[in-house]
C-alpha positions in Angstrom: 53.8 18.4 -13.4 50.5 18.1 -14.9 48.8 15.3 -16.6 47.5 18.1 -18.9 51.1 19.0 -19.9 52.3 15.8 -20.4 49.5 15.5 -22.7 50.9 18.6 -24.3 54.5 17.2 -24.4 54.2 13.6 -25.5 54.8 12.5 -29.2 51.8 10.2 -30.3 53.3 6.7 -32.2 52.0 4.1 -32.7 54.8 2.0 -33.3 56.6 3.4 -30.1 55.9 3.6 -26.5 55.4 6.6 -25.5 55.8 5.9 -21.6 57.1 3.3 -19.8 57.6 2.3 -16.1 61.6 0.9 -15.8 62.6 -1.4 -12.9 66.1 -1.3 -11.9 67.8 -3.4 -9.4 70.3 -2.7 -6.7 73.7 -3.8 -7.2 76.4 -5.5 -5.1 80.1 -4.4 -6.5 83.5 -5.4 -6.2 82.7 -9.2 -4.7 85.6 -8.3 -3.1 88.4 -9.5 -5.6 87.5 -7.7 -8.5 87.3 -4.2 -7.3 85.8 -2.1 -10.5 85.5 -5.1 -12.2 83.1 -7.8 -10.8 79.4 -6.9 -9.6 75.6 -8.8 -9.6 72.6 -7.9 -9.6 70.4 -8.0 -6.5 66.5 -9.5 -7.1 63.6 -7.7 -5.6 65.4 -4.7 -4.2 65.8 -1.8 -6.7 64.4 1.5 -7.9 61.6 2.7 -10.2 61.7 5.3 -13.4 59.0 6.5 -15.5 59.9 7.6 -19.0 57.4 10.0 -20.8 58.9 10.2 -24.8 58.4 14.5 -25.4 58.8 16.7 -28.3 61.9 18.9 -26.6 65.5 17.9 -26.7 67.1 16.3 -23.8 66.4 15.0 -20.4 63.9 16.8 -17.8 63.5 15.5 -14.7 59.9 16.2 -13.6 59.8 14.3 -9.9 62.0 12.7 -7.1 60.7 10.5 -4.4 62.2 8.6 -1.9 65.3 10.4 -1.5 66.6 15.0 -2.1 68.4 14.7 -5.3 68.9 17.3 -7.5 66.1 18.2 -10.4 68.5 20.1 -12.4 69.6 17.1 -15.7 73.2 18.2 -15.6 73.9 17.3 -11.9 71.5 14.3 -11.6 73.5 11.2 -12.6 70.7 10.0 -14.3 70.6 13.3 -16.3 74.1 12.9 -17.1 73.6 9.1 -18.5 70.2 10.4 -20.4 72.0 13.3 -22.0 75.3 11.6 -22.6 73.4 9.5 -24.9 71.1 11.7 -26.7 73.2 14.0 -27.9 75.5 11.1 -28.9 73.2 9.5 -31.3 71.4 12.8 -32.2 68.0 11.7 -30.8 64.9 14.2 -32.9 63.1 13.8 -29.3 63.5 14.4 -25.6 62.5 12.5 -22.7 61.0 13.3 -19.2 61.9 11.0 -15.9 60.5 11.0 -12.7 62.6 8.9 -10.4 61.2 6.7 -7.9 64.3 5.7 -5.2 64.3 3.0 -3.0 67.9 2.5 -2.5 68.9 4.5 -0.1 71.7 6.7 -1.5 75.3 6.0 -0.1 74.3 2.6 1.0 76.7 1.1 -1.1 74.6 -1.2 -3.2 73.9 1.0 -6.4 71.9 4.0 -5.6 73.3 6.4 -8.0 74.2 3.4 -10.7 70.8 2.7 -10.7 69.8 6.3 -11.9 72.6 5.9 -14.4 71.5 2.3 -15.9 68.0 3.1 -15.7 67.5 6.2 -18.0 69.9 4.9 -20.7 68.1 1.6 -20.7 64.4 3.8 -20.3 65.8 6.2 -23.3 66.9 2.7 -25.4 63.2 1.8 -25.3 62.1 4.6 -27.3 64.7 4.1 -30.4 63.7 2.3 -33.4 67.3 0.8 -34.0 68.2 -0.1 -29.4 71.4 0.3 -28.2 73.4 -2.8 -27.1 74.2 -4.0 -23.6 77.5 -2.9 -23.9 76.6 0.7 -25.4 74.1 1.5 -22.6 76.4 0.3 -19.8 79.6 2.7 -21.5 76.8 5.8 -21.4 75.5 4.8 -17.9 79.4 5.2 -16.7 78.9 9.1 -17.9 76.6 9.3 -14.7 78.6 7.1 -11.9 81.5 9.8 -13.0 79.4 12.6 -11.3 78.7 10.2 -8.4 82.2 9.0 -7.8 84.4 10.8 -9.5 86.1 8.1 -12.3 84.1 6.3 -14.9 83.6 2.4 -13.6 81.2 0.2 -14.7 81.2 -2.3 -12.0 77.5 -1.4 -10.8 76.4 -0.2 -13.9 77.8 -3.3 -15.6 74.9 -5.8 -13.5 72.1 -3.1 -13.2 72.0 -3.6 -17.4 73.2 -6.8 -18.1 71.7 -8.5 -14.9 73.8 -11.4 -13.4 77.1 -11.5 -12.6 79.3 -9.0 -14.6 83.2 -9.0 -15.4 84.8 -5.7 -16.9 87.8 -6.9 -18.7 89.5 -3.6 -19.6 88.4 -0.2 -19.8 90.5 0.2 -22.9 89.2 -1.3 -25.1 85.6 -1.6 -23.2 84.4 -5.1 -23.0 82.0 -6.6 -19.9 81.2 -10.5 -20.1 78.4 -11.8 -18.6 80.0 -14.8 -16.0 77.6 -18.1 -15.2 74.8 -17.9 -12.8 75.2 -18.6 -9.6 71.8 -20.0 -9.0 72.7 -21.9 -5.3 73.7 -18.7 -3.9 72.0 -16.5 -1.1 72.6 -13.2 -0.3 72.4 -11.0 2.8 72.5 -7.7 2.8 72.9 -5.9 5.7 73.2 -1.7 5.5 74.0 0.6 8.9 72.2 3.9 8.5 75.8 5.6 8.0 76.6 7.4 4.8 80.0 7.0 2.7 80.3 8.8 -0.5 82.4 6.8 -3.1 84.2 10.0 -3.7 85.4 9.6 -0.3 85.8 5.7 0.1 88.0 6.0 -2.9 90.2 9.0 -1.3 91.3 6.7 1.5 92.7 3.8 -0.9 96.1 4.0 -1.6 98.0 4.4 -4.8 100.7 1.9 -4.8 100.2 -1.5 -3.3 102.8 -4.6 -2.1 103.9 -6.6 -4.9 102.3 -9.5 -2.6 99.1 -8.7 -2.5 98.8 -7.6 -5.9 99.3 -11.1 -7.0 96.9 -12.2 -4.4 94.0 -10.5 -5.6 94.8 -11.6 -9.6 94.7 -15.3 -8.4 91.6 -14.8 -6.2 89.8 -13.0 -9.4 90.8 -15.9 -11.5 89.9 -18.8 -9.4 86.4 -16.9 -9.1 85.6 -17.0 -12.3 87.5 -20.3 -12.4 85.0 -21.5 -10.0 81.8 -19.9 -11.8 82.5 -22.2 -14.9 83.2 -25.2 -13.5 80.8 -24.6 -10.3 83.7 -25.8 -8.3 82.4 -24.3 -4.3 85.1 -24.8 -2.9 87.1 -23.1 -5.1 84.4 -20.7 -5.3 84.1 -20.0 -1.2 88.7 -19.8 -1.1 88.0 -17.0 -4.3 85.8 -14.2 -3.0 88.6 -12.4 -0.3 90.0 -8.8 -0.7 93.4 -8.3 0.2 93.8 -4.8 -1.5 90.5 -2.3 -0.7 89.2 -4.0 2.6 92.1 -3.5 5.1 91.7 0.1 4.1 87.7 0.7 3.9 86.4 -1.8 7.0 87.6 1.3 10.0 84.4 3.5 7.9 82.4 0.8 9.1 81.6 0.4 12.8 81.9 -3.3 13.9 82.9 -4.7 10.5 85.1 -7.5 12.4 82.5 -8.1 14.3 80.0 -8.6 12.2 82.5 -10.4 9.4 83.1 -13.2 12.6 79.6 -13.3 12.9 78.7 -14.5 9.3 81.9 -17.2 9.3 80.0 -19.0 12.7 76.8 -19.3 11.2 78.0 -21.1 7.8 78.3 -18.1 5.2 81.0 -18.7 3.0 82.2 -14.9 1.9 81.3 -11.7 3.4 82.7 -8.2 2.5 82.1 -4.2 1.6 79.1 -3.9 -0.9 80.6 -1.3 -3.1 82.3 1.2 -1.1 80.1 0.7 1.9 78.4 1.0 4.3 76.5 -2.1 3.2 77.9 -4.9 3.6 76.7 -8.2 1.7 77.4 -12.1 2.7 77.0 -15.4 0.4 75.5 -18.7 1.6 74.7 -22.1 0.1 71.3 -22.0 2.5 68.7 -19.2 3.2 68.6 -20.4 6.9 72.6 -19.4 7.2 71.8 -15.9 6.0 68.6 -15.5 8.1 71.0 -16.7 11.1 73.5 -14.3 10.3 71.0 -11.2 9.7 69.4 -11.8 12.7 72.3 -12.0 14.9 74.3 -8.8 12.7 71.1 -6.7 13.4 70.9 -7.2 17.1 74.5 -6.1 17.6 74.1 -3.2 15.9 70.8 -2.3 17.2 72.5 -3.2 20.8 74.7 -0.7 20.1 72.6 2.2 19.4 73.1 1.8 15.6 69.5 1.8 13.5 70.3 -0.9 10.6 68.4 -2.4 7.3 68.6 -6.2 6.2 67.5 -7.5 3.3 67.8 -11.4 2.3 67.9 -12.4 -1.5 69.1 -13.7 -4.9 71.4 -13.4 -7.5 69.1 -11.7 -9.9 69.3 -12.8 -13.8 67.6 -9.6 -15.0 69.1 -6.4 -15.5 66.7 -3.5 -15.4 63.1 -4.1 -16.9 60.5 -2.4 -18.2 57.3 -3.1 -15.7 53.2 -2.7 -15.8 
């Protein structure tokens, strides 16, 4: 869409911005012990979105770069989330959105979540009475449902809140921002295979043994307690997954070998990021993450698989307006 058309449709206001650019961070969901409940935002990895306030109603997607995604708002997670919000608040304006993808679709580090969360966060900047993070998360979940088949907030919540978040329940819906993990380093390994969230959910059992349910509950409770007390040993012991990993790891080539490499290099936790195929690794020293990523990348390349790797920290910021 040309600049001339943008000028014709943009509402000019002295009180509110009419065009903004937003950074939407990548996220790691589940964090092993908190399926559909835990997530954290990554620093320096994410998408960018441009928003323009218009006189018309609803969301119009004008440009997508970095990926091949639907331009129609009703088929795009950003459009679904944005329109749900605009309709619910009975907005007297519309929004044009550009989506510049830096997070690969189906990578497992919150690509669809970044678009959905970014959409509602961006629209919120145009409101005279902005909505709360909890309200924004609720609308972002509408977009997530298009990608995954159900509304869940373990990715969109940290994308909006920043840091590490815990969804304590969906009825009533509540999100808690957990204490920061400032001394933790994160490694992300992304083999170039695609795992769709809907498909990854289908392989999970609908019933689990009672002993596994108890163990997973203990792990989640221990994780939360470790953050409030910053008990490093408890933290290390808690990030385990007995419910989901045994099933989803079968979708990821060389998973057990990569996990062994992480432990051999001093990493304190390893697991599947969201539905995969990306894997996350946590350590108290950046050198441990770097060694793990180097050896894991070499293993995949020796087996003829292309892989991306990222060294990051847990970001205290969620979506934010940038220049």
